[in-house]
C-alpha positions in Angstrom: 87.9 106.0 -0.5 88.6 102.2 0.8 87.4 101.5 4.2 90.2 100.8 6.6 90.6 99.8 10.2 92.4 103.2 11.0 89.4 105.3 9.7 87.5 104.0 12.5 90.0 104.2 15.2 90.1 107.0 18.1 93.9 108.0 18.7 95.5 108.9 22.2 99.4 110.3 22.2 101.2 109.4 25.1 104.0 111.6 25.9 106.0 108.5 27.9 108.6 110.9 29.9 105.4 112.6 31.4 102.6 109.9 31.7 103.0 107.6 34.6 106.5 106.6 36.7 106.3 103.1 37.9 110.3 103.4 39.5 110.1 106.7 41.2 112.9 108.2 39.2 110.7 111.4 38.6 110.5 109.8 34.7 107.5 108.2 33.0 108.3 104.8 31.4 106.9 102.2 29.4 105.7 100.4 32.9 103.8 103.0 33.1 101.8 102.9 30.1 101.2 99.3 30.7 99.8 100.0 33.9 97.7 102.8 32.4 96.6 100.9 29.4 93.5 99.7 31.4 92.6 103.4 31.9 93.0 104.1 28.3 90.6 101.2 27.7 88.1 102.5 30.2 88.3 105.8 28.6 87.5 103.9 24.9 90.5 104.7 22.6 91.5 102.1 20.7 94.7 103.2 19.3 97.8 104.9 20.9 100.5 106.9 19.6 103.9 106.6 21.5 106.2 109.1 21.4 110.1 108.1 20.9 111.2 105.5 23.4 115.0 104.7 21.7 118.0 104.8 23.1 118.9 108.5 23.6 121.0 111.2 25.3 117.5 112.9 25.6 118.6 116.5 24.4 115.3 116.9 22.9 113.5 114.5 24.9 114.0 111.3 22.8 113.8 112.6 19.3 117.5 112.6 19.2 118.1 108.9 18.9 121.5 107.3 19.5 120.2 104.0 18.8 117.0 103.0 16.9 117.0 99.2 18.0 117.4 99.7 21.9 114.9 101.4 24.2 116.1 104.4 26.5 117.3 103.1 29.9 115.1 105.5 31.3 111.9 104.0 29.7 112.7 100.6 30.3 113.5 97.5 28.1 112.6 96.0 25.0 111.2 93.5 26.5 109.0 95.8 28.8 107.8 97.3 25.2 106.7 93.8 24.3 104.6 93.5 27.2 103.1 96.8 26.1 102.3 95.7 22.8 100.8 92.1 23.8 98.6 93.7 26.7 97.3 96.6 24.0 96.5 93.6 21.6 94.6 91.9 24.0 92.5 95.2 25.1 92.0 95.8 20.9 94.3 99.0 21.4 96.5 99.3 18.1 100.1 100.8 19.1 101.8 102.9 16.6 105.4 104.7 17.4 107.4 107.6 16.0 109.6 106.7 12.9 112.4 109.4 12.7 114.1 109.9 9.2 115.4 113.3 9.4 118.2 113.2 11.9 120.2 111.0 14.8 121.9 111.8 18.0 125.3 113.1 17.6 126.1 109.9 19.8 124.7 107.7 17.2 127.7 105.3 15.8 126.8 106.2 12.4 127.7 109.9 13.2 130.7 109.6 15.6 132.2 107.1 12.9 131.2 109.7 10.3 133.3 112.6 12.0 136.3 110.7 12.1 137.6 111.7 8.7 136.7 113.1 5.2 137.1 109.5 3.8 135.1 107.5 6.7 132.5 105.1 5.2 130.0 106.5 7.2 130.8 110.0 5.8 128.1 110.2 3.3 125.0 109.3 6.3 125.1 113.1 7.1 125.1 116.7 5.5 128.6 117.6 5.5 130.1 121.0 3.9 133.4 123.2 4.2 133.4 126.8 5.9 133.0 129.6 3.7 135.8 132.2 3.7 134.9 135.7 2.7 137.6 138.3 3.3 139.5 136.1 5.4 137.0 135.3 8.0 134.9 132.0 8.0 131.3 132.1 7.7 128.9 129.1 8.0 128.0 127.3 4.5 124.8 129.1 4.2 122.8 131.9 6.2 120.0 129.4 7.0 118.3 129.4 10.7 117.5 126.2 12.7 114.0 126.0 13.8 115.5 126.1 17.3 117.2 129.5 16.8 120.8 130.4 15.6 122.5 128.8 12.4 121.3 125.5 11.0 125.0 124.6 10.7 127.3 123.4 13.6 131.4 123.4 13.3 132.9 119.9 14.1 136.3 120.6 15.1 137.8 117.2 13.9 137.7 118.0 10.3 136.7 121.8 10.4 133.7 120.9 8.2 130.2 121.7 8.8 127.1 119.4 9.5 123.4 120.6 9.0 121.2 120.4 11.9 117.9 122.0 11.3 116.9 121.0 14.8 119.2 121.2 17.9 122.8 121.3 17.7 123.4 117.5 18.8 120.6 116.3 16.4 122.7 116.0 12.8 120.6 115.7 9.8 120.9 112.3 8.0 121.5 112.7 4.2 118.8 111.0 2.3 120.9 111.0 -1.1 122.8 108.2 0.6 121.4 105.0 -0.8 122.9 103.3 2.4 121.1 105.9 4.7 117.8 104.7 2.6 118.5 101.2 3.1 119.2 101.8 7.0 116.2 103.2 7.8 113.8 100.8 5.3 115.5 97.9 7.2 114.8 99.5 11.0 111.1 100.5 9.9 110.7 96.7 9.0 112.4 95.5 12.2 109.9 97.4 14.5 106.8 96.3 12.3 107.8 92.6 12.4 107.4 93.0 16.3 103.7 93.9 16.0 103.1 97.3 15.8 100.5 99.2 13.6 102.2 101.9 12.3 104.1 105.0 12.4 103.6 109.0 13.3 106.6 109.9 10.7 108.6 112.7 12.5 109.5 115.9 10.1 108.5 114.1 7.6 108.8 117.0 5.2 112.2 117.7 5.8 114.2 115.2 4.3 115.7 117.1 1.1 117.7 119.8 0.8 118.2 123.2 -1.7 121.1 124.0 -3.3 123.4 125.2 -0.6 122.9 129.0 -1.3 121.9 132.1 1.1 118.5 133.1 1.2 117.5 136.5 0.8 114.4 136.6 2.7 115.2 138.7 4.9 118.5 140.6 6.2 118.9 138.5 9.3 122.0 137.1 10.3 120.3 133.3 10.2 117.4 133.4 7.7 114.3 131.5 8.8 113.9 130.3 5.4 112.4 126.9 5.8 111.6 126.5 2.2 115.3 125.5 2.0 114.4 122.3 3.6 111.0 121.7 3.8 108.7 120.2 1.1 110.8 119.9 -1.6 109.9 117.2 -4.4 112.8 114.7 -3.8 110.8 114.3 -0.1 108.1 112.6 -2.0 110.6 110.0 -4.1 112.2 109.2 -0.6 108.7 108.2 1.0 107.5 106.7 -2.3 110.6 104.6 -1.7 109.6 103.6 2.2 106.1 103.0 1.1 106.8 100.8 -1.9 109.5 98.8 0.4 107.8 98.9 3.5 104.4 100.6 4.3 102.5 98.7 1.6 103.9 95.3 2.9 101.9 95.5 6.1 98.2 96.5 7.1 99.4 99.4 9.2 98.6 103.4 9.5 101.1 105.9 8.5 100.6 109.6 9.6 102.9 112.5 8.8 104.0 115.4 10.2 104.3 118.3 7.8 104.0 121.4 10.0 102.5 124.8 9.2 101.8 126.7 6.2 101.7 123.4 4.0 99.1 123.9 1.1 96.2 121.4 0.8 98.0 120.6 -2.6 100.8 119.7 -1.0 99.3 117.5 1.9 97.5 115.8 -1.1 101.3 115.1 -2.3 101.9 113.3 1.0 98.6 111.2 1.4 95.9 111.2 -1.0 94.3 107.7 -2.6 96.1 108.5 -5.8 99.7 109.1 -5.8 100.3 109.6 -1.6 103.1 108.0 0.2 101.2 108.3 3.4 97.7 107.8 5.1 97.5 110.9 6.5 99.3 114.0 7.7 99.4 116.3 10.4 99.4 120.2 9.8 99.6 122.7 12.5 97.6 125.3 10.7 94.2 125.3 13.4 96.8 125.5 16.6 97.3 129.4 16.3 93.8 130.9 15.4 93.8 133.6 17.5 93.5 137.3 17.5 93.7 140.4 19.6 90.4 142.1 20.5 90.6 144.8 23.1 93.8 143.8 24.1 93.3 140.5 24.9 94.1 137.1 22.7 90.7 135.3 21.8 90.1 132.4 19.7 89.3 133.6 15.7 86.2 131.3 15.2 86.2 132.1 11.4 89.8 131.6 10.7 89.4 128.0 12.7 86.6 127.1 10.5 88.5 128.6 7.4 91.4 126.1 8.3 89.4 123.0 8.9 87.1 123.7 5.8 90.3 123.9 3.9 91.5 120.6 4.8 88.6 118.6 5.1 87.0 120.0 1.8 90.2 119.6 0.1 90.7 116.1 1.2 86.9 115.4 0.1 87.3 112.1 -1.7 90.8 112.3 -2.4 92.5 111.6 1.3 91.6 111.5 4.9 92.5 113.5 7.8 93.6 113.4 11.1 92.1 115.3 13.9 94.1 116.7 16.9 93.7 119.9 19.2 97.4 119.6 20.1 100.4 117.4 20.4 103.6 117.3 22.5 104.7 120.4 20.7 101.7 122.7 21.3 100.0 125.0 23.9 97.3 123.2 26.1 93.8 123.8 24.1 92.1 125.1 27.3 94.4 127.9 27.4 94.3 128.4 23.5 90.7 128.5 22.7 89.3 127.8 26.4 87.7 129.9 29.1 88.6 129.4 32.7 85.7 131.3 33.7 83.6 128.6 32.3 86.3 125.9 32.4 83.9 122.6 32.2 81.8 124.0 29.8 84.3 125.3 27.4 86.5 122.3 27.7 83.4 120.1 26.5 82.7 122.1 23.6 86.0 122.2 22.6 85.8 118.0 22.4 82.4 118.3 20.6 83.8 120.9 17.8 87.0 118.4 16.8 85.7 115.0 17.4 82.6 114.8 15.6 84.3 116.2 12.5 85.4 113.8 9.6 88.7 112.1 10.2 90.5 110.2 12.7 91.0 111.8 16.2 93.8 111.6 18.7 93.7 113.0 22.1 96.7 114.3 23.7 97.2 112.8 27.0 95.8 115.4 29.6 93.6 116.9 27.3 90.5 114.7 28.4 90.7 116.2 32.1 91.3 120.0 30.9 94.9 120.3 31.6 96.1 123.9 30.9 99.3 125.5 30.3 102.0 125.7 33.2 102.6 129.5 34.5 106.2 129.5 34.0 108.0 132.9 35.0 111.9 131.5 35.1 114.1 130.4 32.7 115.4 127.9 34.8 111.6 126.2 35.0 111.8 125.2 31.1 113.3 121.8 29.7 112.4 122.4 26.3 115.7 123.0 24.2 113.6 124.8 21.6 112.1 127.3 24.4 115.6 127.7 25.8 117.5 128.4 22.8 114.8 130.8 22.2 115.2 132.8 24.9 118.9 132.8 25.4 119.0 134.0 21.8 116.8 136.8 22.2 118.6 137.6 25.6 122.1 137.5 23.8 120.7 139.8 20.8 118.7 142.0 22.9 120.8 144.1 25.5 118.6 145.7 28.1 116.3 142.5 27.6 115.4 140.8 31.1 115.1 137.4 31.4 111.7 137.9 32.7 110.5 140.0 29.9 112.3 137.2 27.6 110.3 134.2 29.2 107.0 136.5 28.7 108.3 136.9 24.7 108.5 132.9 24.4 106.1 131.2 27.0 102.8 131.3 24.9 104.1 128.9 22.6 106.6 126.8 24.5 106.3 122.9 23.9 106.6 122.4 27.5 103.2 123.3 28.3 102.1 119.9 26.7 105.0 118.1 28.6 104.3 118.7 32.3 103.0 115.6 34.2 99.9 114.2 34.0 97.8 115.0 36.3 96.4 111.4 37.6 95.0 112.5 41.3 95.6 115.1 44.1 98.2 113.0 45.9 102.0 114.9 46.1 103.4 115.4 42.3 99.7 114.3 41.1 100.3 111.1 41.6 102.8 110.9 38.6 105.5 110.2 40.5 107.2 109.2 43.9 110.4 110.9 43.2 111.4 114.3 41.8 109.2 115.2 38.7 112.0 115.7 35.8 109.6 119.1 35.1 107.5 120.7 37.2 103.9 119.7 38.1 101.1 122.1 37.4 99.7 124.0 40.7 96.2 122.9 40.0 96.3 119.3 39.7 94.7 118.8 43.2 91.5 120.6 40.9 92.1 118.9 37.8 92.8 115.5 37.7 92.0 112.1 36.4 90.8 110.5 39.7 88.2 113.3 40.7 86.8 113.7 37.1 86.1 109.7 36.5 84.2 109.8 39.8 81.9 112.5 38.5 79.3 111.6 35.7 79.6 115.1 34.5 83.2 115.6 34.0 85.1 116.5 31.2 86.6 112.8 31.3 83.1 111.3 31.2 82.3 113.7 28.1 85.0 112.5 26.2 84.4 108.9 27.3 80.8 109.5 26.1 82.0 111.1 22.6 84.4 108.5 22.0 81.6 105.6 22.3 78.9 107.7 20.2 81.6 108.0 17.5 82.4 104.2 17.7 79.7 102.2 18.9 76.4 104.2 18.6 73.8 104.0 15.7 75.5 107.2 14.7 78.6 105.5 14.1 78.5 105.3 9.9 77.5 108.8 9.8 79.8 110.0 12.5 82.8 108.3 10.7 82.1 108.4 7.2 79.5 110.9 6.4 80.2 114.1 4.2 81.2 117.4 6.4 79.5 120.6 5.7 80.0 124.1 7.6 76.8 126.1 8.2 76.6 129.8 9.3 80.2 130.2 8.3 80.8 133.9 8.7 79.4 133.5 12.3 82.0 135.0 14.7 80.7 133.1 17.9 79.7 129.5 16.3 81.3 126.8 15.1 78.5 124.4 13.3 78.7 121.4 10.7 76.7 119.2 9.5 77.4 115.4 8.7 75.2 113.3 6.5 75.3 110.0 4.9 72.6 108.7 2.9 69.1 109.3 4.6 71.2 110.4 8.0 72.2 114.0 9.0 73.6 115.3 12.1 74.0 119.0 13.2 76.7 120.2 15.7 76.6 123.0 17.3 79.2 124.7 19.2 79.2 128.0 20.7 82.6 129.8 21.4 81.0 132.6 23.3 80.5 133.7 26.8 77.3 135.0 26.3 73.7 133.7 25.4 73.2 133.3 21.5 71.2 131.4 19.2 71.2 129.4 16.6 68.5 129.5 13.9 67.3 126.6 11.7 67.1 128.9 8.7 70.8 128.5 8.4 70.1 124.6 7.5 68.6 124.5 4.0 66.4 121.3 3.5 66.3 120.2 7.1 64.6 120.6 10.4 65.2 120.2 13.9 64.6 116.6 15.3 65.9 115.7 18.4 69.2 116.6 20.7 71.4 113.5 20.8 74.4 114.9 23.0 75.0 117.8 24.8 77.4 119.6 27.5 74.4 121.2 29.5 72.0 119.0 30.7 68.9 120.4 29.8 69.2 121.5 26.4 66.2 122.5 24.4 65.2 123.0 21.0 63.0 125.9 20.2 60.3 125.7 17.2 63.1 127.9 14.8 66.2 127.8 16.7 68.7 126.4 19.3 69.1 128.8 22.2 72.7 128.6 23.3 74.0 129.6 27.1 77.8 130.4 27.1 80.0 127.4 25.1 76.8 125.2 24.5 77.6 122.5 22.5 74.6 120.3 20.8 74.6 117.5 18.4 71.2 117.0 17.1 69.7 114.5 14.5 68.0 116.4 11.5 65.3 115.4 9.2 64.4 116.3 5.3 61.9 119.2 5.3 58.7 118.0 3.3 
């Protein structure tokens, strides 16, 4: 593949609302991003992804856009964003933003016009269907469910029709069959690119098309979670190709699409291959849920984790490029999924080694670099995520006798709010995030886990991340760690995730123990090579035995290899 600047980038996702608040209203803002750019520069990242900051009523924290050309007042102004962009450029940090194509807010001008009458000029901007009448009773147009629970249809009383909304009730889906919608989105994307951003993360990229409006018989549920009715349908690629032809290909930018979980490699290549893909990369969620029950405990399924990475990295070899990330704003914290709080520092560093030396463009999620953990939610009132709240309420409504505490336990594990709690900057009030009342609770462990403490400690998780970034982008191993082939070794080992990166005459072995017991990696597992020297480790005194690497709990070792004679 032709080399591109984004292949040599190390990204960092900023969830603005929870990053840093500068005006004391309890909500992070663009001025906070501006002030913390020096922090990101010191960490070493050269790319940031900003989640939506468009004008929005914030039903889904900004993904419900009411004006694509204005900045939400909570976050600042367009001038503030331009200031962020200018400073980032001076620090050699490129900026990408969310491109939201599937829906708008119901407060957007287009929708407000669309709902006025059946013949309004904006009616075609959205997906409207009449109700079904069966034996004199009214029903939704189909039995399809929403991602957020309940029906994917909502009735609008003005015309008596239903509009489609596969996410929140306040996020009506755009009708991509309309050429007017297509041209509006092309115009908007160009407007932001002409301002100087370096690309887009494309939200819900796989949902721009719809199957015929017929009931699903996948289950007998009242609302059937048959997401194939509006995910990864053929016309999606035509719409994205239109954007690529008229927008993306005209700029030197990066585009990464969200295709969710369960997508096949073949489907991913349809989106992002060098031959016919419309995007540069795709995020999939397959690696986010690799756990299993062992003796009643939820533990990491290491073999499953290796299977997922092998599937995507091998599947894209020579055909495309992969992004790397442990979590984003929609997932639980990686330390709470795959880490071990009894070995907090060592397991956090091991997880970083495991992921970020794989072939691909990395994205750290804010707070990951200090090992932030899931919030201990116990009450419905503590949540802010519309999806989690809807699912808890739906469970309570449809399960008589279920208590709120029990419903919270059902849904807390995969709540998106875990990733959205405030960034833990220091041990002062509210973790240094705000001088006001934070919009969502700060984690009670912030006095122990925070940026200030870890930046002072040369052996901290933060400094380990900094060293990883420097090793991957600036060291003599840069070429092999960015462009080298990727090969998993000792695949069936349930305690170890190890792989080789190889380019020309250079080879690097990355060994990561997911075990809290002492283990050993045998040199016999790597054919044609023998151990050379340790480059990097999460223990200060890692060493190599003649034919093996002794591994203490969660030990992670990066070493050079030499060909056997």
